[in-house]
Every structure is written in C-alpha cells, then in structure tokens.
N, C-alpha and C positions, 0 to 999 in steps of 0.2 A: 443411449442414455448417458454413458460416461462422458461423451463428448460435451454434453451440457454442463456436467460438473467441471470439466476442464475449462470450458468457456467462461463459466462463472468465476472460477479461480483467477483466470486471466483478467476479467473485467474488474474484479476486486483489487487485484494487484495494480493494474493500470490506474484505477481510481485513487488508491492510496498513494501512489507515486505522484499523481497529479496534485493531490491535496498537499503533499510535502512541498512541491514546487510553488503552489499558490501561497502557502504559509511563509515560505522563505521570502517571496516578494513582498508579502504583507508585512513581514518584519522590517524590511527596508522602508516601507511606506508608513509604518506605525508612528504615531506622534506622542506616545507615552509608554511608560514601563508596564502598565497593566496589560496593554494590548500585546506588547512583546512577550510578556509572561504567558498570555493565552496562546499565542502562536507557537511559542517554544513547547508548551505542553502538547499541543496538537501534533506538532512535528514528532515529538517523542512517541506519542501513541501510534501515529501512522508508521513510523519506522519499526515499531514492535509488530504491527499488523503485517508489514512487508516481510519481516523475518518469518512470521508464522505462515504466511501464504507461500513463501518460497519453500519452507519445510514441507508443507502439504503437497506442493508440486513435485518436490523431490521424492516424496513417498509414493505418489502416483506413478512416477517414472520407474522407481524401484519395483513396484508391484505390476508393472507392465499395463497400467491403466491410462497411460498418457499417449496420445497420438498427436503428432505435429500436423498442422494443416498445410 
C-alpha cells in the first residue's frame, strides 16, 4: 500500500514539474501581460507544490516508508 503512496507522490511531483515547464514555454509564447501574469502565478504555485512534495518524500524516506524501484 505504501508503494502506491510513493507512486502518487512521484506522479504529482512529475506533473508539477511538467506544468512549470509548460508555463515557462507559454510565457515565451504569450502575447500580452495578462497571460504572462497568469503563467507566472501558476509557476509560483507549482514551485510551492514541488517544495511540499519534496518535503513529503523526505519525510517518507526518514520514516523508512520509501522504497526505490
């Protein structure tokens, strides 16, 4: 069961990282400041989620609940 928790954490982490990458490209492609403001806000949110997910992963590792595949 804990393996699913770990897989879900990794999926969420990968998704957040992908969202950051997409938004960075979208910032380059944006044609107005309101779009850039939107993507900037999303990037900030995703970066916060990445920090939170990394913290949870570290906690799982410390608690010996993390198994590498």
